[in-house]
N, C-alpha and C positions, 0 to 999 in steps of 0.2 A: 596540709591536710588532704586525706584522700575524699575524692569526689564521692556524693550519696550512691551513685550508681554504680560505682565499683565495688563499694562495700555490700550494696544489696545484692550484687552478681556473685561474689565470693562466699558470701554467707549463704546464698541459696546452695552451691555447690559444695561447701562442707557439710551441710545437713546431710547430704546424700553420700556423703564419702564413705566408703569402707577403709578405716584407717589399718585394719589389717591386712590389707590387699595391697602389696609393692605397686600390682599392676595400675589399679584404679588411683594411686597416688601420682603414677607418672602422667597416666591421662589427664587429670587434675591439671597438673603444670603444664603440659602442652597446651590443654584447652585456653587458659589463662595466661599463656605467656605474652600474647599481644597485647592484652588489656593492660598487663602489668608493666610492659615498655611504654605504653602509650600514658599511664599515671607517671612513671619516672620522668617523661617530658613536661608532664603539668606540673610535678612538683619541681623540676631544676627551674622552669620558667615562672613559678607561680608569684613571685614577688614584683615581676614585671605585667604579670598578667591582671587587667582590671576584672572585678568581680562580676560584671556583666556577661562578660566573656564565657565566664565557666558558667553560669547561669543559662545562658543561649546553649551551650553543649548539653548539660543536662537536660534541659528543656526540649532540644531536637530528638534528643535518645528517648524521654520517657514520652513525649507526645506524638512524635512521627515514626519512630522506629527506626531510628538510624543507628549504625553501627558508631562506637565511639570514634573511629578514625572518619569516618564519612561526617559525623556532626562537628568533629575539629575543623574538618576541611569547609564546610558551610559556614562556621561561626566567624572566619575570614572574612565574609562577605556581608552578612548579617550579624547585628549585636543586639540585645534588647534586656532591660533592667525587671521587666514585668510581663506577666503573660496576658493582660488583658489582650492587646490587638492581636499576638498571633492565636489564640482563643477563639475571638471573633472569628478570626479567617478561616479556620479549621472548621468551626461549627459551620460557618455558611457552606462551604465546599459539600459538607456532608449532608446540608438540606438540600443540597442541589445532585445527590445521588452519587458522589465522589466516593471511594472506596478507601479504606486507610492505604492500599498498595498505591491507587492513583494519586492520592494527597502526597505520598512520599514522593512519587515521580515528578510531581508538579514543583514541589517546595524544592527537590534538589536541581530542577531546570531554573527555577526563578525565586530563590530564596527571600530576597527583597519585598516578595508579597506579603511576606509575614509581619511587615510594618504597615501596609495599608489600611486605609480606611474600609474596611470591610463593608459597612451599612452605604457609604457614601461613594465609594468609587467601584466596588466588585459587583455588589449586589445590583444595581441599577443594569450593570452589563449582562449578567446571568438572566437577569429577568427579561430582558430585550431579546437574549436568543432564543429562551425558553416562547417568548409570545410569537416568535415568526414561524414555531413549528419544530424547531431541534428538539427532538425525543430525549428524554433525561438520560435514556440509556446511551446515547450517543453524545451528549453534551461534554462530558468529563474528557472522552477520548479527545473530541475536538480541541478543546482546552489546553490538553495536555501537550499535544502536537503542534498547537500555534499560540504558544503563550501572549502573542502580541493582540490577540483577540481581547484581553483583558488589561493590554498596557494602552491600547489607543483611546484616544477621545470618544466617547458614546456621542455627542451631539455635533464634534467637528468632522470625525471620522467614519464610525461605525454605522449610524443611521443613513448620513448621506449617501454612503456608497451602497447599502442596502438598497435606497430608492432608486438608484441607477440600474443596480442590478434586476431589481422588480420591474423596469420599464422595458426590458429586453428578453424576457421570458414570460412563460404563461401563468406561473402560479408558484407560492410559497414552497410548494413540495419541489419544485425546480431549483429553486434558489436552494434549499437544505441539500439536494443532490450536489450542487456546484461547491458548496462550502466544505462537502466531506471531503472534495478532491483538491479544492483550489482555495482553501483559507489564507493561505500565506499570500497569494495573488490577490486576492480581494483587499486585505490589509495593507500590502505594500506598494501595488501598482496603480500607475494613474489612471483611473476609471474614465475620466472625461477626455484624455489625451489617446487612449487607448481602447477600451473595452466599446464605447459610443461610436468611433469611426469604424473599428473592426466590423462590427453588427453592420454598421450603415453600408459598409463596400458588399456585403452579402446580401442585403437587400436589393440593392441597385443592380444586382447580378441576376435577380429573381429566385435567389433562395427561400425556400419557404420557412417558415417560422418553426416548423417542427425540426429542420435541420439546425436552427440558429440555436434553439433549447438545446439539440444535441450536443454543439460544440461547447456552450456555457456549463453543460452539466456533467460533461464526461471528459471534456478538454480543457478545462478551465485556464489553463497554461497558456493555453494558444490564443482563448478568446481575450485574455488580458496582456498580450505580449506586445510588444513595439510595433506600434500603426506600420510603418512603412514596411519592416520586414513581413508583416502578417499579409499586406495588401500583394506583396511580391509572390508569396506564396500562393495565395488565391489567383494570381495571374497565370502564375506556373501550370496549378491544376487544371484551369480553363485550356491552357494551350496544348495540355498534353490529353484531351479530350475527355476529360469528365464533364459529366452534365451536371450543372448547379442545382437542377430540379431533383437529384437523386441523394440519399443520405451518405453515399460512399465519397461525394465531392467533400464533404467534411472531414472524413477518414483521410483523404487525399491530403488535404491542408493540415493535418496533424502531422502526418507522416513526413512531409516534404519540410516542416518547421524544423525537424530535427536532421534534415539531409542536404546539402547544396549539391549543387551539378555535379561536380566532381565525384563526390562519393556514390551520387546515383550511378554515373557512368561506371564505376569501379565495380558496383553491385551488379549491373546489367552484363558486363564482362566474366565475371566469375559464373553467369547461368549460361554463357556461351558454351562451357565445355559439356553441358547436357543437352546441347543443341537447341536451344533458345537464342532465337535472333532479336535484334533490338526490338522489332515489331512485336514480336511473340510476348516479348518482356514487358512491352506496354500494354499490351493486350492484357496480361495477365494482373498486373499492376492495376488497370482500370476495375476489374472484376473483384480484385480481392485487395485493396491497397495496403493493409497490414503486412504482407509477407514482405515487403520491400524494407521494412525495417528490420528484419530477422538477420543475424549475421549469418555469414557465410558459412560458417560452421554447422549451424541448426538447418539451414538450408541443404547443404551438402549430406549431412546424415538421413535426413529425408529423402533425397532423391536416389542415393545410394541402397537404401532398402528398398522404395519402391522399384528402383529401376533393374538394378543388379539383381536383387535378392526374389523381390517378387515378379518382375518381368513384365512390369505396366510401361507404358513408352512415355519419353518426356513430354509429348504432345497431350497424352491424357491427362498430365498433371497440369500442365498449361492449361487445359481447357478447365479443370477443376481446380484452380490454385489454393481454395479454402483447405485442402486436406495438409497444406505445408502449414497450417494455423493450428491443427490438432496435436495434443501431445502424443508424441512416435512412441513411448512405451506405454502408456495408459490406452489408448485408442487406437491408433493405426496399426502398430505390430498386431495387437490380439485380433482385431477384426480382419486383416489381412490374412492372417494364418488360417483362420476359420474358412474365407472365401477360398484360401487355396486347397483347403481340403476337400470343400462342397466342389470345386471345380476338376478337381483330380477323379472324383466319383461320378461326374457328370449329372451333379442334381441342382447345380446353376449353370447358366451359359456361359462360355467362353469370354464372350463380349460384354461381360456385365460391367457398367461403367462404376468409376469410382466414386460418383456422386450418389449412386442407387443406394449405396450401403454404408458412406462414411459419412453422410451428415443426419442420418438418423438418430433418435435419441437410444439412450441404452435400452429402454424397455421394448422399442420396437426394433431393433437391431437382433436383440436377443429371440423375440418372437418369431421374427421373420427368417432368421438364418442359424438359430441354435436349436431350441425347442422345436421346431418345426421338423427336424431331420433327426430326433435323438434315436427314432427308430432305426434308421441306415448306419446313423454314426453315433452310437451311444457314449463315446470319450469326448464329443464335441465340446462340452461343456469344459472339460479340463483342458484341452487345447486352447480355449479362450483365455483361462485363467491362468496359463503358463503352465501347467502342471505336468502336462505331457508334448512331446516334441512334435509338433504338426507332421515333420519328415516321416515321422513312425507311421502315419497313417495313410501317406500317399500311395 
């Protein structure tokens, strides 16, 4: 027997079909080709297929919005005879701000949740996450990306780990920030063997609480990482001259956790062709640790533009390595073209430092280096927007 959802789809299509238009007939056949093939597969196997299997497929299509093909695949992982439990799960998710699209994503990843007791298993966890300050707008995204948050025990896992996390930061807002980036580490890693000793290592070195909170909020994977490895990264950062009292110490630990000594040496050798000695590279690393995590290709593109095209020395860049962290296309190139034009017309000094204009906010740069010189260079905004070749104004 043809499933109800196929009957409904075919019936609605025939209502709008212009029977006198051959093209319309062809389009209809093409539109339903996949559904007819799917129906044939159902029909040929119908004698072997349990009734609840077909009910599950129909439910997944009607209530979750899945295609027949997706519903058939999911029905191999979950089956039910009545809608009570699935209805309760879907209603609860909607109550906590899940859209239909988000519900579909969640169910597709974890279809067995449709058989979970919504009131006893799922609701207490959603209530808990809401109670610690996770906003409704964030909660669905957090759960979809980390389904283990609803799979782990509230009493044995989530609450104890929350209490441990709370003990190493300053507020629930910092916990929420950490969960945004590291919910998987929060659920899967051993907080007592990793997080607690990792933060103790930092405190023993005199790292301030603000930096520890920075680590937990923005680099939770490192905060929860294997303690022995974390301790080695902290030791190496100290040996490389980073000050534990400064926040870039945490940035250095983050970079070093993804890079062994051999990889660091290769990165420094790639900088030698731009005239950077090992000491210069280390000095730049201490000023802006993140740049050392960039690929040689990214660094090379920026250096070629700044040194070969714009005429800045590699020493200028070493003094202000943050330049390498900005988007080449969106920030570095447009601003340098503007400065190149202004220099050519002697409107700014030749010795203008990169840091003077590169780290400015957008509004400040436009005011100080574009709007200010409109009378002398009316086309300057178009140079900044890339609509006029800066070379035409030199």
